[in-house]
Jmol script that loads the backbone (N, CA, C; Angstrom):
load data "model"
ATOM      1  N   MET A   1      51.898  41.050 111.677  1.00  0.00           N
ATOM      2  CA  MET A   1      51.133  42.030 110.384  1.00  0.00           C
ATOM      3  C   MET A   1      50.555  40.682 109.364  1.00  0.00           C
ATOM      4  N   LYS A   2      49.593  41.202 108.900  1.00  0.00           N
ATOM      5  CA  LYS A   2      48.269  40.463 108.079  1.00  0.00           C
ATOM      6  C   LYS A   2      49.340  40.353 107.419  1.00  0.00           C
ATOM      7  N   LYS A   3      49.364  39.038 106.189  1.00  0.00           N
ATOM      8  CA  LYS A   3      49.543  39.008 104.666  1.00  0.00           C
ATOM      9  C   LYS A   3      48.069  39.079 103.594  1.00  0.00           C
ATOM     10  N   LEU A   4      48.595  39.964 102.793  1.00  0.00           N
ATOM     11  CA  LEU A   4      47.634  40.265 101.651  1.00  0.00           C
ATOM     12  C   LEU A   4      47.489  38.691 100.882  1.00  0.00           C
ATOM     13  N   THR A   5      46.159  38.555 100.695  1.00  0.00           N
ATOM     14  CA  THR A   5      45.470  37.307 100.070  1.00  0.00           C
ATOM     15  C   THR A   5      45.555  37.675  99.101  1.00  0.00           C
ATOM     16  N   VAL A   6      46.053  36.747  97.987  1.00  0.00           N
ATOM     17  CA  VAL A   6      45.922  36.857  96.842  1.00  0.00           C
ATOM     18  C   VAL A   6      45.149  35.321  95.935  1.00  0.00           C
ATOM     19  N   GLU A   7      44.014  35.397  95.647  1.00  0.00           N
ATOM     20  CA  GLU A   7      43.785  34.125  94.760  1.00  0.00           C
ATOM     21  C   GLU A   7      43.264  34.142  93.625  1.00  0.00           C
ATOM     22  N   VAL A   8      44.063  33.269  92.464  1.00  0.00           N
ATOM     23  CA  VAL A   8      44.214  33.160  91.042  1.00  0.00           C
ATOM     24  C   VAL A   8      43.375  31.850  90.635  1.00  0.00           C
ATOM     25  N   CYS A   9      42.047  32.431  89.987  1.00  0.00           N
ATOM     26  CA  CYS A   9      41.588  31.218  89.215  1.00  0.00           C
ATOM     27  C   CYS A   9      42.599  30.458  88.383  1.00  0.00           C
ATOM     28  N   ILE A  10      42.034  29.163  88.132  1.00  0.00           N
ATOM     29  CA  ILE A  10      42.466  28.312  87.046  1.00  0.00           C
ATOM     30  C   ILE A  10      41.979  27.727  86.212  1.00  0.00           C
ATOM     31  N   GLY A  11      40.248  27.827  86.619  1.00  0.00           N
ATOM     32  CA  GLY A  11      39.535  27.196  85.889  1.00  0.00           C
ATOM     33  C   GLY A  11      39.615  27.569  84.371  1.00  0.00           C
ATOM     34  N   THR A  12      39.068  26.193  83.700  1.00  0.00           N
ATOM     35  CA  THR A  12      39.495  26.702  82.172  1.00  0.00           C
ATOM     36  C   THR A  12      39.296  28.016  81.486  1.00  0.00           C
ATOM     37  N   PRO A  13      38.506  28.412  81.872  1.00  0.00           N
ATOM     38  CA  PRO A  13      37.901  29.757  80.975  1.00  0.00           C
ATOM     39  C   PRO A  13      39.312  30.820  81.424  1.00  0.00           C
ATOM     40  N   CYS A  14      39.344  30.975  82.509  1.00  0.00           N
ATOM     41  CA  CYS A  14      40.324  31.459  83.275  1.00  0.00           C
ATOM     42  C   CYS A  14      41.920  31.109  82.594  1.00  0.00           C
ATOM     43  N   TYR A  15      42.300  30.080  82.882  1.00  0.00           N
ATOM     44  CA  TYR A  15      43.485  29.659  82.075  1.00  0.00           C
ATOM     45  C   TYR A  15      43.866  29.845  80.825  1.00  0.00           C
ATOM     46  N   LEU A  16      42.663  29.839  80.113  1.00  0.00           N
ATOM     47  CA  LEU A  16      42.750  30.358  78.457  1.00  0.00           C
ATOM     48  C   LEU A  16      43.175  31.662  78.231  1.00  0.00           C
ATOM     49  N   MET A  17      42.539  32.560  79.392  1.00  0.00           N
ATOM     50  CA  MET A  17      42.627  33.728  79.307  1.00  0.00           C
ATOM     51  C   MET A  17      43.505  34.757  79.891  1.00  0.00           C
ATOM     52  N   GLY A  18      44.666  33.684  80.185  1.00  0.00           N
ATOM     53  CA  GLY A  18      45.967  34.401  80.653  1.00  0.00           C
ATOM     54  C   GLY A  18      46.395  34.191  82.488  1.00  0.00           C
ATOM     55  N   ALA A  19      45.307  33.458  82.980  1.00  0.00           N
ATOM     56  CA  ALA A  19      45.751  32.922  84.679  1.00  0.00           C
ATOM     57  C   ALA A  19      47.245  32.173  84.484  1.00  0.00           C
ATOM     58  N   ARG A  20      47.467  31.705  83.406  1.00  0.00           N
ATOM     59  CA  ARG A  20      49.378  31.764  83.737  1.00  0.00           C
ATOM     60  C   ARG A  20      50.060  32.252  83.732  1.00  0.00           C
ATOM     61  N   GLU A  21      49.830  33.380  83.270  1.00  0.00           N
ATOM     62  CA  GLU A  21      50.833  34.651  83.258  1.00  0.00           C
ATOM     63  C   GLU A  21      50.420  35.387  84.388  1.00  0.00           C
ATOM     64  N   LEU A  22      49.445  35.197  85.142  1.00  0.00           N
ATOM     65  CA  LEU A  22      49.461  35.719  86.648  1.00  0.00           C
ATOM     66  C   LEU A  22      49.657  34.850  87.347  1.00  0.00           C
ATOM     67  N   ILE A  23      49.496  33.608  87.373  1.00  0.00           N
ATOM     68  CA  ILE A  23      50.308  32.782  88.046  1.00  0.00           C
ATOM     69  C   ILE A  23      51.981  32.589  88.598  1.00  0.00           C
ATOM     70  N   ASP A  24      52.356  33.246  87.108  1.00  0.00           N
ATOM     71  CA  ASP A  24      54.183  33.112  86.803  1.00  0.00           C
ATOM     72  C   ASP A  24      54.310  34.780  87.735  1.00  0.00           C
ATOM     73  N   ASP A  25      53.639  35.703  87.335  1.00  0.00           N
ATOM     74  CA  ASP A  25      53.950  36.681  87.935  1.00  0.00           C
ATOM     75  C   ASP A  25      53.663  36.411  89.587  1.00  0.00           C
ATOM     76  N   MET A  26      52.746  36.172  90.069  1.00  0.00           N
ATOM     77  CA  MET A  26      52.641  35.790  91.518  1.00  0.00           C
ATOM     78  C   MET A  26      53.583  35.456  92.032  1.00  0.00           C
ATOM     79  N   THR A  27      53.728  34.320  91.328  1.00  0.00           N
ATOM     80  CA  THR A  27      54.971  33.341  91.838  1.00  0.00           C
ATOM     81  C   THR A  27      56.599  34.531  92.346  1.00  0.00           C
ATOM     82  N   GLU A  28      56.649  35.367  91.039  1.00  0.00           N
ATOM     83  CA  GLU A  28      57.871  35.943  91.404  1.00  0.00           C
ATOM     84  C   GLU A  28      57.670  37.252  92.865  1.00  0.00           C
ATOM     85  N   LEU A  29      56.325  37.970  92.779  1.00  0.00           N
ATOM     86  CA  LEU A  29      56.073  38.614  93.780  1.00  0.00           C
ATOM     87  C   LEU A  29      55.865  38.033  94.922  1.00  0.00           C
ATOM     88  N   GLN A  30      55.655  36.815  95.118  1.00  0.00           N
ATOM     89  CA  GLN A  30      55.401  36.344  96.391  1.00  0.00           C
ATOM     90  C   GLN A  30      57.135  35.596  96.520  1.00  0.00           C
ATOM     91  N   ASN A  31      57.760  35.282  95.640  1.00  0.00           N
ATOM     92  CA  ASN A  31      59.210  35.183  96.343  1.00  0.00           C
ATOM     93  C   ASN A  31      59.691  36.398  96.752  1.00  0.00           C
ATOM     94  N   GLU A  32      59.431  37.794  96.106  1.00  0.00           N
ATOM     95  CA  GLU A  32      60.138  38.706  96.490  1.00  0.00           C
ATOM     96  C   GLU A  32      59.123  39.492  97.700  1.00  0.00           C
ATOM     97  N   TYR A  33      58.125  39.028  97.989  1.00  0.00           N
ATOM     98  CA  TYR A  33      57.730  39.688  99.112  1.00  0.00           C
ATOM     99  C   TYR A  33      57.168  38.357 100.044  1.00  0.00           C
ATOM    100  N   GLU A  34      57.662  37.732 100.538  1.00  0.00           N
ATOM    101  CA  GLU A  34      56.975  36.411 100.556  1.00  0.00           C
ATOM    102  C   GLU A  34      56.307  36.581 102.245  1.00  0.00           C
ATOM    103  N   ASP A  35      56.958  37.818 103.095  1.00  0.00           N
ATOM    104  CA  ASP A  35      56.402  38.198 104.327  1.00  0.00           C
ATOM    105  C   ASP A  35      54.969  38.958 104.183  1.00  0.00           C
ATOM    106  N   LYS A  36      54.472  38.741 102.985  1.00  0.00           N
ATOM    107  CA  LYS A  36      53.825  40.568 102.860  1.00  0.00           C
ATOM    108  C   LYS A  36      52.575  39.404 101.999  1.00  0.00           C
ATOM    109  N   ILE A  37      52.666  38.793 101.505  1.00  0.00           N
ATOM    110  CA  ILE A  37      51.835  38.143 100.392  1.00  0.00           C
ATOM    111  C   ILE A  37      51.348  36.689 100.582  1.00  0.00           C
ATOM    112  N   LYS A  38      49.690  36.114 100.618  1.00  0.00           N
ATOM    113  CA  LYS A  38      49.881  34.609 100.666  1.00  0.00           C
ATOM    114  C   LYS A  38      48.953  34.305  99.527  1.00  0.00           C
ATOM    115  N   PHE A  39      49.684  33.604  98.350  1.00  0.00           N
ATOM    116  CA  PHE A  39      49.052  33.319  97.375  1.00  0.00           C
ATOM    117  C   PHE A  39      48.394  32.038  97.225  1.00  0.00           C
ATOM    118  N   LYS A  40      47.582  31.952  96.385  1.00  0.00           N
ATOM    119  CA  LYS A  40      46.902  30.245  96.282  1.00  0.00           C
ATOM    120  C   LYS A  40      45.983  30.289  94.611  1.00  0.00           C
ATOM    121  N   THR A  41      45.770  29.309  94.110  1.00  0.00           N
ATOM    122  CA  THR A  41      45.063  28.959  92.944  1.00  0.00           C
ATOM    123  C   THR A  41      43.839  28.458  93.507  1.00  0.00           C
ATOM    124  N   LEU A  42      42.376  28.651  92.936  1.00  0.00           N
ATOM    125  CA  LEU A  42      41.373  28.154  92.943  1.00  0.00           C
ATOM    126  C   LEU A  42      41.218  27.683  91.463  1.00  0.00           C
ATOM    127  N   HIS A  43      39.551  26.550  91.417  1.00  0.00           N
ATOM    128  CA  HIS A  43      39.179  26.287  90.152  1.00  0.00           C
ATOM    129  C   HIS A  43      37.943  27.006  89.770  1.00  0.00           C
ATOM    130  N   CYS A  44      37.497  27.908  90.863  1.00  0.00           N
ATOM    131  CA  CYS A  44      36.518  28.734  90.469  1.00  0.00           C
ATOM    132  C   CYS A  44      36.127  29.959  91.455  1.00  0.00           C
ATOM    133  N   ILE A  45      35.888  30.828  90.851  1.00  0.00           N
ATOM    134  CA  ILE A  45      35.908  32.497  91.919  1.00  0.00           C
ATOM    135  C   ILE A  45      34.469  32.757  91.403  1.00  0.00           C
ATOM    136  N   GLU A  46      33.246  32.293  92.284  1.00  0.00           N
ATOM    137  CA  GLU A  46      32.051  32.639  91.605  1.00  0.00           C
ATOM    138  C   GLU A  46      31.409  32.845  90.653  1.00  0.00           C
ATOM    139  N   GLU A  47      32.196  31.899  89.951  1.00  0.00           N
ATOM    140  CA  GLU A  47      31.679  31.381  88.321  1.00  0.00           C
ATOM    141  C   GLU A  47      31.193  32.652  87.874  1.00  0.00           C
ATOM    142  N   ARG A  48      32.401  33.440  87.251  1.00  0.00           N
ATOM    143  CA  ARG A  48      32.431  34.618  86.479  1.00  0.00           C
ATOM    144  C   ARG A  48      33.125  34.500  85.753  1.00  0.00           C
ATOM    145  N   CYS A  49      32.940  33.328  85.130  1.00  0.00           N
ATOM    146  CA  CYS A  49      34.092  32.559  83.577  1.00  0.00           C
ATOM    147  C   CYS A  49      33.847  33.453  82.739  1.00  0.00           C
ATOM    148  N   GLU A  50      32.879  34.448  82.383  1.00  0.00           N
ATOM    149  CA  GLU A  50      32.749  35.026  81.391  1.00  0.00           C
ATOM    150  C   GLU A  50      33.441  36.690  80.953  1.00  0.00           C
ATOM    151  N   ASN A  51      34.009  36.987  82.431  1.00  0.00           N
ATOM    152  CA  ASN A  51      34.950  37.675  82.639  1.00  0.00           C
ATOM    153  C   ASN A  51      36.620  37.233  82.957  1.00  0.00           C
ATOM    154  N   ALA A  52      36.642  36.359  82.640  1.00  0.00           N
ATOM    155  CA  ALA A  52      37.958  36.124  82.821  1.00  0.00           C
ATOM    156  C   ALA A  52      39.357  36.876  81.961  1.00  0.00           C
ATOM    157  N   PRO A  53      40.640  36.539  83.122  1.00  0.00           N
ATOM    158  CA  PRO A  53      40.771  35.921  84.448  1.00  0.00           C
ATOM    159  C   PRO A  53      39.859  36.585  85.669  1.00  0.00           C
ATOM    160  N   ILE A  54      39.739  35.741  86.432  1.00  0.00           N
ATOM    161  CA  ILE A  54      39.421  36.460  87.906  1.00  0.00           C
ATOM    162  C   ILE A  54      40.556  36.102  89.074  1.00  0.00           C
ATOM    163  N   VAL A  55      40.555  37.357  89.129  1.00  0.00           N
ATOM    164  CA  VAL A  55      41.006  37.509  90.967  1.00  0.00           C
ATOM    165  C   VAL A  55      40.651  37.940  92.209  1.00  0.00           C
ATOM    166  N   LYS A  56      40.942  37.019  92.794  1.00  0.00           N
ATOM    167  CA  LYS A  56      40.362  37.375  94.490  1.00  0.00           C
ATOM    168  C   LYS A  56      41.666  38.413  95.209  1.00  0.00           C
ATOM    169  N   ILE A  57      41.649  39.240  95.701  1.00  0.00           N
ATOM    170  CA  ILE A  57      42.141  39.781  96.695  1.00  0.00           C
ATOM    171  C   ILE A  57      41.840  40.719  97.779  1.00  0.00           C
ATOM    172  N   ASP A  58      42.059  39.480  98.836  1.00  0.00           N
ATOM    173  CA  ASP A  58      41.235  39.856 100.261  1.00  0.00           C
ATOM    174  C   ASP A  58      40.082  40.595 100.184  1.00  0.00           C
ATOM    175  N   GLY A  59      39.274  39.160  99.820  1.00  0.00           N
ATOM    176  CA  GLY A  59      38.027  38.795  99.362  1.00  0.00           C
ATOM    177  C   GLY A  59      37.539  39.860  98.362  1.00  0.00           C
ATOM    178  N   GLU A  60      37.787  40.536  97.546  1.00  0.00           N
ATOM    179  CA  GLU A  60      37.402  41.377  96.584  1.00  0.00           C
ATOM    180  C   GLU A  60      37.919  40.903  95.354  1.00  0.00           C
ATOM    181  N   ILE A  61      36.773  40.731  94.907  1.00  0.00           N
ATOM    182  CA  ILE A  61      36.917  39.779  92.631  1.00  0.00           C
ATOM    183  C   ILE A  61      37.192  41.459  91.969  1.00  0.00           C
ATOM    184  N   TYR A  62      37.689  40.454  91.473  1.00  0.00           N
ATOM    185  CA  TYR A  62      38.603  41.401  90.263  1.00  0.00           C
ATOM    186  C   TYR A  62      38.571  40.581  88.742  1.00  0.00           C
ATOM    187  N   GLU A  63      37.698  41.339  88.098  1.00  0.00           N
ATOM    188  CA  GLU A  63      37.673  40.402  86.667  1.00  0.00           C
ATOM    189  C   GLU A  63      38.837  40.788  85.273  1.00  0.00           C
ATOM    190  N   GLU A  64      38.422  40.105  84.403  1.00  0.00           N
ATOM    191  CA  GLU A  64      39.254  40.528  83.390  1.00  0.00           C
ATOM    192  C   GLU A  64      40.803  41.154  83.665  1.00  0.00           C
ATOM    193  N   MET A  65      41.514  40.622  84.656  1.00  0.00           N
ATOM    194  CA  MET A  65      42.390  40.874  85.244  1.00  0.00           C
ATOM    195  C   MET A  65      43.845  40.592  83.954  1.00  0.00           C
ATOM    196  N   THR A  66      44.985  41.263  84.486  1.00  0.00           N
ATOM    197  CA  THR A  66      46.343  41.092  83.640  1.00  0.00           C
ATOM    198  C   THR A  66      47.330  41.906  84.895  1.00  0.00           C
ATOM    199  N   PRO A  67      48.373  40.779  83.990  1.00  0.00           N
ATOM    200  CA  PRO A  67      49.188  40.681  85.018  1.00  0.00           C
ATOM    201  C   PRO A  67      50.056  42.320  85.422  1.00  0.00           C
ATOM    202  N   ASP A  68      50.102  43.207  84.450  1.00  0.00           N
ATOM    203  CA  ASP A  68      50.007  44.137  84.574  1.00  0.00           C
ATOM    204  C   ASP A  68      48.919  45.248  85.956  1.00  0.00           C
ATOM    205  N   LYS A  69      47.755  44.522  85.928  1.00  0.00           N
ATOM    206  CA  LYS A  69      46.777  44.969  86.929  1.00  0.00           C
ATOM    207  C   LYS A  69      46.869  44.802  87.783  1.00  0.00           C
ATOM    208  N   LEU A  70      47.498  43.394  88.311  1.00  0.00           N
ATOM    209  CA  LEU A  70      47.555  43.148  89.427  1.00  0.00           C
ATOM    210  C   LEU A  70      48.645  43.148  90.243  1.00  0.00           C
ATOM    211  N   ARG A  71      49.746  43.096  89.720  1.00  0.00           N
ATOM    212  CA  ARG A  71      51.130  43.938  89.693  1.00  0.00           C
ATOM    213  C   ARG A  71      50.557  45.281  90.941  1.00  0.00           C
ATOM    214  N   GLU A  72      50.126  45.906  90.112  1.00  0.00           N
ATOM    215  CA  GLU A  72      49.795  47.635  90.753  1.00  0.00           C
ATOM    216  C   GLU A  72      48.996  47.351  91.726  1.00  0.00           C
ATOM    217  N   ILE A  73      47.741  46.715  91.752  1.00  0.00           N
ATOM    218  CA  ILE A  73      47.030  46.209  92.945  1.00  0.00           C
ATOM    219  C   ILE A  73      47.831  45.579  94.326  1.00  0.00           C
ATOM    220  N   ILE A  74      48.325  44.980  93.977  1.00  0.00           N
ATOM    221  CA  ILE A  74      49.424  44.269  95.135  1.00  0.00           C
ATOM    222  C   ILE A  74      50.540  45.297  95.538  1.00  0.00           C
ATOM    223  N   LEU A  75      51.125  46.003  94.758  1.00  0.00           N
ATOM    224  CA  LEU A  75      51.875  46.920  95.149  1.00  0.00           C
ATOM    225  C   LEU A  75      51.440  48.157  95.856  1.00  0.00           C
ATOM    226  N   GLU A  76      50.301  48.727  95.728  1.00  0.00           N
ATOM    227  CA  GLU A  76      49.543  49.654  96.431  1.00  0.00           C
ATOM    228  C   GLU A  76      48.962  48.932  97.918  1.00  0.00           C
ATOM    229  N   ARG A  77      48.946  47.544  97.981  1.00  0.00           N
ATOM    230  CA  ARG A  77      48.355  47.519  99.070  1.00  0.00           C
ATOM    231  C   ARG A  77      49.406  46.628 100.004  1.00  0.00           C
ATOM    232  N   ILE A  78      50.703  46.170  99.926  1.00  0.00           N
ATOM    233  CA  ILE A  78      51.391  46.069 100.658  1.00  0.00           C
ATOM    234  C   ILE A  78      52.647  47.007 101.314  1.00  0.00           C
TER     235      ILE A  78
END
end "model"
wireframe off; spacefill off
backbone 0.3
color backbone group
């Protein structure tokens, strides 16, 4: 079974706009669904800093991400 790949940008704009909360939530989700989620952080996702925080899920980019939106998207896909 292929794991869902979730990448969270931790560049300065994304970090200042809430990436830390996304990372905390992803760490919790990964612990709960470790066989279904592959999680990593990146320092930049396609230079979309103006719409921070940015998350890429299986290659699809999401802007202005919140922990609630991220959790909802992930739980729909796993």
